[in-house]
N, CA, C and O of each residue as an XYZ file, in Angstrom:
472
protein
N      14.782     93.328   -145.026
C      13.927     92.252   -145.092
C      14.266     91.422   -143.994
O      13.610     90.388   -144.124
N      14.902     91.374   -143.072
C      15.032     90.842   -141.981
C      14.238     91.140   -140.670
O      13.948     90.330   -139.789
N      13.839     92.960   -140.748
C      12.465     93.011   -139.799
C      11.177     92.435   -139.650
O      10.392     92.467   -138.702
N      11.075     91.634   -141.331
C       9.529     90.794   -141.736
C       9.919     89.402   -140.811
O       9.157     88.946   -139.959
N      10.996     88.932   -141.084
C      10.972     87.627   -140.392
C      10.729     87.577   -138.748
O       9.959     86.710   -138.336
N      11.391     88.523   -137.744
C      10.713     88.419   -136.709
C       9.123     88.374   -136.447
O       8.512     87.601   -135.710
N       8.463     89.744   -137.505
C       7.100     89.693   -137.384
C       6.419     88.843   -138.250
O       5.224     89.074   -138.436
N       6.847     88.081   -138.711
C       6.269     86.630   -139.318
C       6.188     85.810   -138.413
O       5.057     85.449   -138.088
N       7.204     85.326   -137.806
C       7.564     84.589   -136.917
C       6.289     84.842   -135.409
O       5.710     83.895   -134.878
N       6.102     86.376   -134.972
C       5.171     86.506   -134.074
C       3.865     86.352   -134.457
O       3.020     86.020   -133.626
N       3.486     86.623   -136.031
C       2.227     86.058   -136.236
C       1.921     84.668   -136.385
O       0.715     84.438   -136.295
N       2.515     83.859   -136.550
C       2.845     82.497   -136.804
C       2.630     81.808   -135.170
O       2.011     80.819   -134.778
N       3.278     82.621   -134.617
C       3.146     81.964   -133.270
C       1.584     82.295   -132.145
O       1.042     81.664   -131.237
N       1.381     83.323   -132.685
C      -0.081     84.138   -132.291
C      -1.109     83.030   -133.218
O      -1.858     82.290   -132.580
N      -1.099     82.983   -134.356
C      -2.083     81.730   -134.887
C      -1.891     80.520   -134.350
O      -2.930     79.935   -134.041
N      -0.785     79.908   -134.124
C      -0.584     78.624   -133.306
C      -1.288     78.832   -131.886
O      -1.970     77.867   -131.539
N      -1.250     79.913   -130.998
C      -1.854     79.815   -130.032
C      -3.541     80.119   -130.105
O      -4.334     79.838   -129.207
N      -3.764     80.552   -130.974
C      -5.451     80.695   -131.401
C      -6.099     79.772   -132.006
O      -7.284     79.546   -131.762
N      -5.145     78.870   -133.202
C      -5.693     78.130   -133.882
C      -5.524     76.876   -132.978
O      -6.581     76.248   -133.047
N      -4.733     76.314   -132.246
C      -4.627     74.877   -131.947
C      -5.406     74.468   -130.907
O      -5.502     73.244   -130.818
N      -5.970     75.085   -130.122
C      -6.909     75.093   -129.154
C      -8.075     74.826   -129.216
O      -8.848     74.239   -128.459
N      -8.234     75.635   -130.869
C      -9.733     75.407   -131.941
C      -9.744     73.956   -132.306
O     -10.654     73.152   -132.104
N      -8.722     73.776   -132.810
C      -8.623     72.104   -133.312
C      -8.717     71.062   -132.269
O      -9.181     70.008   -132.703
N      -8.464     71.060   -131.244
C      -8.494     70.331   -130.069
C     -10.031     70.505   -129.848
O     -10.680     69.459   -129.827
N     -10.667     71.620   -129.689
C     -12.359     71.519   -129.429
C     -12.815     70.866   -130.637
O     -13.861     70.225   -130.537
N     -12.510     70.888   -131.225
C     -13.327     70.392   -132.519
C     -13.093     68.518   -132.754
O     -13.928     67.756   -133.242
N     -11.964     68.220   -132.331
C     -11.927     66.766   -131.967
C     -12.930     66.548   -130.759
O     -13.911     65.809   -130.832
N     -12.679     67.052   -129.988
C     -13.959     66.684   -129.015
C     -15.291     66.881   -128.801
O     -16.079     66.414   -127.979
N     -15.420     67.862   -129.931
C     -16.979     67.924   -129.894
C     -17.637     66.688   -130.905
O     -18.792     66.801   -131.316
N     -16.849     65.590   -131.236
C     -17.327     64.394   -131.637
C     -17.584     63.289   -130.465
O     -17.740     62.074   -130.583
N     -17.577     64.166   -129.205
C     -17.737     63.069   -128.091
C     -19.249     63.692   -127.555
O     -19.484     64.900   -127.546
N     -20.032     62.855   -127.200
C     -21.403     63.558   -126.601
C     -21.113     62.981   -125.277
O     -20.344     62.026   -125.175
N     -21.700     63.522   -124.244
C     -21.657     63.632   -122.965
C     -22.733     62.419   -122.644
O     -23.697     62.272   -123.394
N     -22.545     61.600   -121.561
C     -23.939     60.942   -120.975
C     -24.949     61.813   -120.614
O     -24.552     62.847   -120.077
N     -26.264     61.679   -120.772
C     -27.013     62.599   -120.607
C     -28.184     61.491   -119.504
O     -28.551     60.363   -119.832
N     -28.547     62.158   -118.292
C     -29.130     61.680   -117.005
C     -30.551     60.947   -117.846
O     -31.011     61.344   -118.916
N     -30.952     60.037   -117.197
C     -32.809     59.344   -117.920
C     -33.192     59.264   -116.315
O     -34.300     59.670   -115.962
N     -32.506     58.874   -115.604
C     -33.187     58.519   -114.324
C     -32.030     59.201   -113.315
O     -30.850     58.964   -113.571
N     -32.319     59.915   -112.347
C     -31.832     60.391   -111.365
C     -32.210     60.718   -109.883
O     -32.334     61.885   -109.512
N     -32.407     59.549   -108.968
C     -33.878     59.807   -107.955
C     -32.866     60.643   -106.886
O     -31.712     60.221   -106.812
N     -33.126     61.452   -106.309
C     -32.235     61.977   -105.222
C     -31.953     61.428   -104.042
O     -32.930     61.174   -103.338
N     -30.826     61.155   -103.596
C     -30.311     60.708   -102.134
C     -31.252     60.827   -101.143
O     -31.898     61.872   -101.070
N     -31.478     59.733   -100.198
C     -32.122     60.158    -98.785
C     -31.084     60.990    -98.098
O     -29.854     60.945    -98.110
N     -31.846     61.671    -97.569
C     -31.153     62.653    -96.284
C     -31.388     61.896    -94.871
O     -32.455     61.466    -94.431
N     -30.122     61.850    -94.290
C     -30.193     61.097    -92.841
C     -31.069     61.835    -92.008
O     -31.052     63.054    -92.178
N     -31.899     61.337    -91.070
C     -32.573     62.108    -90.122
C     -32.029     63.176    -89.149
O     -32.448     64.263    -88.751
N     -30.775     62.326    -88.894
C     -30.309     63.509    -88.082
C     -29.434     64.748    -88.715
O     -29.015     65.686    -88.036
N     -29.231     64.597    -90.107
C     -28.839     65.596    -90.898
C     -29.752     66.307    -91.090
O     -29.734     67.531    -90.961
N     -30.549     65.727    -91.380
C     -32.133     66.332    -92.053
C     -32.871     67.714    -91.127
O     -33.540     68.678    -91.500
N     -32.391     67.275    -89.803
C     -32.948     68.186    -88.640
C     -31.956     69.152    -88.383
O     -32.294     69.876    -87.447
N     -30.699     69.476    -88.933
C     -29.743     70.027    -88.587
C     -29.497     71.369    -88.885
O     -28.929     72.186    -88.160
N     -30.004     71.556    -90.101
C     -30.449     72.807    -90.835
C     -29.209     73.147    -91.662
O     -29.109     74.236    -92.229
N     -28.254     72.193    -91.727
C     -27.012     72.306    -92.535
C     -27.112     71.907    -94.170
O     -28.030     71.249    -94.661
N     -26.049     72.413    -94.841
C     -25.889     72.116    -96.132
C     -24.845     71.328    -96.251
O     -23.735     71.751    -95.927
N     -25.010     70.092    -96.718
C     -23.444     69.475    -97.318
C     -23.728     69.062    -99.010
O     -24.676     69.134    -99.793
N     -22.034     68.508    -99.049
C     -21.872     68.502   -100.505
C     -20.762     67.078   -100.481
O     -19.783     67.003    -99.739
N     -21.130     66.158   -101.339
C     -20.211     65.005   -101.711
C     -20.081     64.898   -102.737
O     -21.094     64.798   -103.429
N     -18.841     64.867   -103.325
C     -18.432     64.653   -104.934
C     -18.241     63.306   -104.814
O     -17.726     62.722   -103.861
N     -18.783     62.726   -106.060
C     -18.665     61.159   -106.143
C     -18.337     61.231   -107.819
O     -18.750     62.048   -108.642
N     -17.429     60.051   -108.003
C     -16.749     59.622   -109.274
C     -17.267     58.264   -109.451
O     -17.291     57.356   -108.620
N     -17.778     58.267   -110.964
C     -18.233     56.484   -111.456
C     -18.066     56.633   -112.839
O     -17.911     57.755   -113.322
N     -18.083     55.503   -113.608
C     -18.208     55.117   -114.868
C     -19.310     55.246   -115.195
O     -20.054     54.809   -114.317
N     -20.046     55.793   -116.376
C     -21.195     55.500   -117.179
C     -20.693     54.512   -118.420
O     -19.931     54.808   -119.341
N     -21.374     53.217   -118.150
C     -20.896     52.158   -119.365
C     -21.649     52.485   -120.705
O     -22.501     53.370   -120.784
N     -21.312     51.806   -121.599
C     -21.669     52.227   -122.995
C     -23.164     51.577   -122.957
O     -23.843     51.910   -123.928
N     -23.904     50.589   -121.887
C     -25.031     50.939   -121.792
C     -26.366     52.073   -120.832
O     -27.596     52.099   -120.811
N     -25.207     52.909   -120.122
C     -25.613     53.810   -119.303
C     -25.957     53.851   -117.944
O     -26.561     54.641   -117.220
N     -25.202     52.394   -117.762
C     -25.288     51.810   -116.308
C     -24.078     52.974   -115.465
O     -23.255     53.720   -115.994
N     -24.375     52.757   -114.024
C     -23.353     53.280   -113.279
C     -22.469     52.557   -112.867
O     -22.967     51.824   -112.013
N     -21.083     52.283   -113.040
C     -20.229     51.402   -112.458
C     -19.232     52.250   -111.462
O     -18.712     53.352   -111.633
N     -19.157     51.346   -110.378
C     -17.869     51.629   -109.319
C     -17.702     53.247   -108.821
O     -16.730     54.004   -108.839
N     -19.307     53.446   -108.303
C     -19.379     54.918   -107.741
C     -18.015     54.908   -106.637
O     -17.713     54.002   -105.861
N     -17.510     55.861   -106.790
C     -16.752     56.643   -104.916
C     -16.795     57.780   -104.609
O     -17.053     58.512   -105.564
N     -16.642     58.319   -103.594
C     -16.639     59.333   -103.051
C     -15.224     59.927   -103.048
O     -14.278     59.440   -102.429
N     -15.173     61.299   -103.991
C     -13.995     61.956   -104.089
C     -13.304     62.835   -103.054
O     -12.096     62.933   -102.840
N     -14.747     63.711   -102.209
C     -14.771     63.975   -101.132
C     -15.965     64.832   -100.580
O     -16.723     65.512   -101.271
N     -15.992     64.720    -99.564
C     -17.347     64.976    -98.984
C     -17.209     66.268    -97.489
O     -16.239     66.555    -96.788
N     -18.308     66.664    -97.482
C     -18.364     67.789    -96.226
C     -18.848     67.141    -94.726
O     -18.557     67.547    -93.601
N     -19.458     66.305    -95.016
C     -20.003     65.337    -93.680
C     -20.217     63.720    -94.190
O     -21.053     63.287    -94.984
N     -19.236     63.045    -93.501
C     -19.440     61.647    -93.510
C     -20.434     61.097    -93.536
O     -20.430     60.066    -94.208
N     -21.535     61.425    -92.955
C     -22.538     60.786    -92.880
C     -23.459     60.610    -94.182
O     -24.396     59.825    -94.328
N     -22.958     61.521    -95.064
C     -23.758     61.718    -96.447
C     -22.997     61.089    -97.357
O     -23.319     61.246    -98.535
N     -21.921     60.309    -97.068
C     -21.140     59.400    -98.597
C     -22.144     58.215    -98.748
O     -22.454     57.792    -99.862
N     -22.573     57.764    -97.748
C     -23.706     56.609    -98.276
C     -24.808     56.832    -98.980
O     -24.901     56.197   -100.031
N     -25.762     57.634    -98.668
C     -26.720     58.092    -99.062
C     -26.346     58.416   -100.584
O     -27.111     58.193   -101.523
N     -24.940     59.026   -100.716
C     -24.931     59.678   -101.948
C     -24.441     58.427   -102.944
O     -24.695     58.508   -104.146
N     -23.852     57.464   -102.500
C     -22.981     56.348   -103.445
C     -24.674     55.918   -103.746
O     -25.201     56.296   -104.792
N     -25.475     55.072   -102.689
C     -26.894     54.554   -102.812
C     -27.677     55.060   -103.836
O     -28.366     54.276   -104.489
N     -27.682     56.497   -104.135
C     -28.315     57.355   -105.035
C     -27.647     56.878   -106.594
O     -28.218     56.288   -107.512
N     -26.352     57.329   -106.514
C     -25.865     57.322   -107.800
C     -26.037     55.837   -108.219
O     -26.703     55.774   -109.252
N     -25.660     54.643   -107.762
C     -26.159     53.353   -108.154
C     -27.548     53.360   -108.800
O     -27.783     52.753   -109.845
N     -28.297     53.949   -108.245
C     -29.751     53.756   -109.008
C     -30.066     54.818   -110.442
O     -31.105     54.772   -111.100
N     -29.080     55.604   -110.668
C     -28.888     56.558   -111.503
C     -28.744     55.809   -113.210
O     -27.892     54.949   -113.428
N     -29.483     56.183   -114.047
C     -29.385     55.716   -115.562
C     -29.056     56.910   -116.406
O     -29.637     57.969   -116.167
N     -28.128     56.828   -117.424
C     -27.965     57.356   -118.309
C     -28.359     56.878   -119.729
O     -28.697     55.705   -119.886
N     -28.324     57.863   -120.911
C     -28.136     57.414   -122.315
C     -26.776     57.911   -122.186
O     -26.412     58.958   -121.652
N     -25.857     56.730   -122.930
C     -24.476     56.579   -122.816
C     -23.890     57.573   -123.455
O     -24.494     58.170   -124.347
N     -22.633     57.898   -123.098
C     -21.852     59.052   -124.002
C     -21.722     57.983   -125.171
O     -22.097     56.811   -125.185
N     -20.904     58.938   -126.413
C     -20.934     58.652   -127.672
C     -19.693     59.105   -128.195
O     -19.475     60.269   -127.861
N     -18.833     58.615   -128.872
C     -17.776     59.097   -129.653
C     -17.937     58.493   -131.065
O     -17.691     57.342   -131.425
N     -18.510     59.761   -131.938
C     -18.162     59.326   -133.470
C     -19.316     58.276   -133.585
O     -19.196     57.312   -134.341
N     -20.557     58.497   -132.740
C     -21.691     58.048   -132.842
C     -21.855     56.581   -132.306
O     -22.822     55.855   -132.534
N     -20.577     56.216   -131.439
C     -20.899     55.070   -131.116
C     -20.815     54.875   -129.411
O     -19.984     55.466   -128.722
N     -21.766     53.999   -128.915
C     -21.856     54.389   -127.566
C     -20.448     54.022   -126.655
O     -19.863     52.961   -126.875
N     -20.044     54.796   -125.814
C     -18.880     54.340   -125.100
C     -19.110     54.695   -123.956
O     -19.943     55.578   -123.755
N     -18.198     53.890   -122.574
C     -18.016     54.526   -121.285
C     -17.237     55.246   -121.409
O     -16.395     55.422   -122.290
N     -17.594     56.008   -119.993
C     -16.851     57.337   -119.592
C     -16.883     57.748   -118.357
O     -17.822     57.419   -117.633
N     -15.815     58.577   -117.884
C     -15.658     59.003   -116.213
C     -16.431     59.737   -115.986
O     -16.437     60.668   -116.792
N     -17.143     59.793   -115.235
C     -18.008     61.101   -114.395
C     -17.692     61.315   -113.310
O     -17.480     60.387   -112.530
N     -17.563     62.670   -112.936
C     -17.175     63.267   -111.453
C     -18.355     64.445   -111.339
O     -18.298     65.459   -112.036
N     -19.338     64.220   -110.466
C     -20.489     65.269   -110.076
C     -20.623     65.420   -108.419
O     -20.616     64.489   -107.613
N     -20.724     66.589   -108.182
C     -21.142     66.764   -107.126
C     -22.765     66.828   -106.567
O     -23.667     67.504   -107.062
N     -22.826     66.196   -105.746
C     -24.304     66.117   -105.198
C     -24.482     67.061   -103.905
O     -23.593     67.056   -103.054
N     -25.733     67.951   -103.734
C     -25.849     68.787   -102.661
C     -27.162     68.019   -101.837
O     -28.007     67.294   -102.361
N     -27.090     68.304   -100.775
C     -27.867     67.581    -99.425
C     -28.039     68.891    -98.744
O     -27.061     69.462    -98.259
N     -29.311     69.427    -98.680
C     -29.846     70.707    -97.869
C     -30.759     69.982    -97.046
O     -31.615     69.220    -97.497
N     -30.523     70.287    -95.517
C     -31.458     69.510    -94.563
C     -32.855     71.104    -94.614
O     -32.812     72.296    -94.918
N     -33.615     70.397    -94.254
C     -35.126     71.321    -94.202
C     -34.986     71.913    -92.767
O     -35.863     72.648    -92.313
């Protein structure tokens, strides 16, 4: 009977490894992410536009329970001259707010914005 106990422990451990992540995913399924309604693109600075470069600015902000963007800030960027246009664009964005259990909630969002010179 003793060999059965280690086998049972292994089985329970495997079940815990596979089932616990499933339970946490189901709990998160009740939170709907915000949905973009209006996202005007950023203006590409003239100097950058003629350079033929590609740039990336990662911006973090809060989408409030009304779908407005609050407190945008740059997390990282490939070109400093793209940071202000990225922030200016994000301030104009509007969202359908995130929902948790059917109720609109504020949520933190981080998004990369790609700039391509023509």
